[in-house]
N, C-alpha and C positions, 0 to 999 in steps of 0.2 A: 626591129625599129620600137622607137621607141614609146610608150603610153600618150605623151603629148601629139603624136603625129599617125592616131589611130583615127579612124572614122567613128560617128557615134554608132555603126551599124555592129564594129568592131571589136570595139570599146564593151556595148551588149554581148555581145555574144561570146566575149572573154569571161563573164562569168552567169551564164544561160546552160545550168546542168541540165534542167527537159531536154531542150534542144541539142544536146550534144552528146545526149542517151538516146539513141532511137527506140526503145521499149521501154523508158520512163514510165506512160503511164501504165502501162500493163503492169511493172513493176510495182510503183504507187496502190496502183488498186490491191494488187496479190496481198501487199503486208496489208494494209486495210480488218484487209479478208480474212489475216491470220491472228491479226489485232483484235477483231471483235471477239470471238469464244474466249481467246484465253483471258481477255479482264470480266467476259461475262461470268466466267468459271469461279472469280475470285473479286467477290462483291464483299467483303464482310467491310474495307478501308477505303473507300473511293468517294470520291467530290470533298474530300476535308477542305475545307474554306483554309488561308491565309491571309484572306485578304480582303477589301469591299466589293473589286472587280468579279463578271465572270467569268472570268480563265486563271483568276488568280487560287488556283485551285491545286489538290493531291491527289496525286493514286500511291496509295502506300500496299505492298503486298510481301505485307510481313512472314518470315520463316517460320518453323517449328520452334527454336533456337534465337532466343532476343540476342545473342552475344555473336550470334554470325557477325558478319560483317555483313553492307550495304550498299548498291550499287545506285549511287542516284543517276538519273540520266534525264536529258533536258531534248527535246526536240528540234529540231530544225524548219526550215522555210524559208529564211532567207527574214529573219521574223516579223512575216506576214501574212503565216499558210500554216497550215496543221494543227494538229492536238497532240495535247499528252495521250489521248485514246488512239489513235494513229500508232503508236510504240510500243500499244503493251507487251506484244511478241518477244519485242528482244530483249523480254525481261527472264528467259526461258532458260540460258544457258548457266548465268549463275547462278538463278534458280537450285538448277539439278544439282550444284555442290551444296544446297544447304545456305545459299546466301537472301536475307533481304530486298527488296529491288523497290525504291521511288522514285515515282514518274510526277515532275510540277507542270502545272500550265502557264501559261505568262501572256497577259495580253498582246494583239497584235499592233503592228502599225498598220495606216498610219493611227487607229485612237490612240495609240503611246506613243512616244521619243523613246529611241533605244535608250538613252538615258532613265526614261521612267521601267523599260523592258529589264534594264539589267539592275535597279536597282527592288524591280520587283521578286529576281532572282535571290538577291541579298534577303529581301524580308520571307521568302518561301525556307533558308535555314535559318534563319532564326525564328521562325514558328518549328520547325523540323526539332530544331536542338532541344527545345522547350516541351514539344509534344509525343516524341517518338517514342516514346519510355513507354508511354500508356498504349501505344499501337504494338506495342512489343518486337522495338528497335531499338537496341542498343551499344551493338557494335561499329566499328570502323565505317568511317563511311571513305565511298571511291564515286569522286563525283566524277564522269561521263557527261559528253554529248553527242551529238552529231550535227554537223554542219556549222548553222548556226546558234544550233546548241552547244556547240565548240567551246565557240567564238567566246558565249556567256559562262560557259563555266569555266573560260581562264581569269573571266574577271570575277568568277565570285569564288577562286580558289585558297585566297586568304583567312575565308571565312574559316575561326576557329574547330569546325565541327568535323573537316574538313581535311582528311590523310593523304593521300594522293588522287592524280585526276589518270583520266584517259579522254585524251579529242582526238576524234573522228573529224577530216576533213574538214575543218573548219576555216575562216576567212578572217586572219588576223591581222591585217591592215586593212582600213578604211576608206581609206584616201581615193583609192580605183573606185571605190564603188558608190560616191558620190559622183561619179563622173558614168552613170547605167541608171538601166531601165527604174533600177532597184530604186532609186532616190525620191522617185515619183513619190513612194508611199512613204521610205525614209526621213526624205526632210535633214539629211546630217547637217548639223554644223561645222564648223571649225573646230570651235568648242571640241566636239564632241569628235570627231576627228583624232583628236589630239589626246582626248580624257578614255577614249573608252576603243583605240588601237592595241591590242597588246605588242604588237612588236615595238611599239611607242613606250611602254610600261615598263615598271623595275617586274624584275623574277619572284617568283616564288618558291622557294625552301621549299619545294615537297617532288617524290616521286612522279613521275609523269611521263606518261607515254604518248606521242605522238603517232598518230597514224592515218594513209591515206590509200587508196585506190591506186596503184602506175597508171590507169589507162584516164584518170582523171582530168578535169580542165588545167590547164599547165599556172592557171595564178594559183590555182588553190595548195597544188601539188609544193609552188614555190613557197607560199604561206607555211605550210609545214614546214619544211626545212628552212626557213629564213629563223621561225618558231624555236628550233631543236638548236638549232645552231648560237641563237642568242640565251639559251640556257646552259649550253656549254663554256658560253664564254662569263655567265659566272657563276661558273662552278655550281651548277647544281642537277640534282638529278634527274637525266633526261635521257630518254629512248623511242629511236627514230623506228618504227612498224612498217614500209612498206607493205600494201597486199597486192600481190601479183594477181595481173591482169582485174582488179574490184575498180567500178567506175562507181559514182557519188550515190546510186541507187543501190548495187548493191555491196558498197564495202559496212556497210550494218548488217549484213545477214549471217556473218561470225559468231554474231551473239546472241543468235538462236543453239549452235552447235554449243551443247557443255567440253565438246573436246576441239575447240575452233580457235581460230589463232587468237584474235581478240578475248575470248576466254581464258586464256592462259597468260595475254596478257594481264590483264586486272587481278585473277590470281596470285602474280607476281608483283603488286603492288601492297598486297596485306603478308607480312610476314610473321 
């Protein structure tokens, strides 16, 4: 069936990850329970403001060697939920390889428009470029994000600080999202859909891994495949990495495993 012929309920269901994963609430709670002690044990470089708003802050987890690469991870939540603190534990996998990790926060909709949120991510990278050395981070930057964070990562990939990217289960075309329950808070304009949909934008010629879970919602799987195809058509370095059996809330779990598929992909981006 075409998108235009779908009922409102069907359109909403096409992007409702919580409803699609029966144990999503349990998985979210488990993640937050794991993140809290991880973050609490690493208190030296937390809550660093990069802008005036409450959520415009960095959590930095520098390694012992400032020259090692750094994973910058942008959290998800459809631009309207979650915090950087909820995902601190996902830095464990690369940290085991001696990497630094950095996690920016951003203002959530409806307090901020998607245009403003995207601008905050650029501002956060500007701040990191200027101040990271003072916090023990001087190596190459791999930009990553999950769900809405992956979308924001694509929009920020062109920043001079970024060397490569790992995009996890993102939504890369905003047109359909305007027609769902998500738009109650986002209030997307036509101009934003054009300007902030990665599938409509020029490709950034930096090494990129695009990953998704094989049991995720079809809309997100399709967006990942289309972004990969767009990058290949532009002769941009791109790898498509399906994670067998992963859903939207388990796709990021391999980030905790030093030997996990996503960690191997990240390590391969910096040579």
